[in-house]
C-alpha positions, 0 to 999 in steps of 0.5 A: 096715068090711065087705067087702059094700057097703050094701044102699042108698046115696046120693051126696045129702048130704041123703039118709038113705042117704049114708055118706061112708066108704063112697063114698070106698072107690068103689062099682061098679054094674052094673044089668041087666048093664051097668056104670053110672057115673051113679047117683045111689042104688041099692037092691039089695033093693028092685031099682032105681036112680036116675039124673040126667035130663040137666041139669034141676034142680028148683026147690031146685036138685037134680039131677032123677032117674029111677028104674029097676027091675031086678037090681043088683049093687054092689061095692067099687072099693078095699079097705078102709084096714086090709083092703089091708095085712092082706091083704099081710101074708098073702101 
């Protein structure tokens, strides 16, 4: 698995950009220089994030989101399973 997070990722299982393996590693997001923990979806190349709009939901029960534009940075919070063991063996 790559050490670079995907360009676009969503936490919604119904989205085509949902990737369970990637989300299990944990993704850190910095938006406009501030670390965010409430991001539902992001796109680095397009420069936007989607965050929940309070406790409001649509008619299908999905949370309402708002799209915010600006510089987006993403990183993995934990190394991949195989990479952690390989790094310790080298050092």
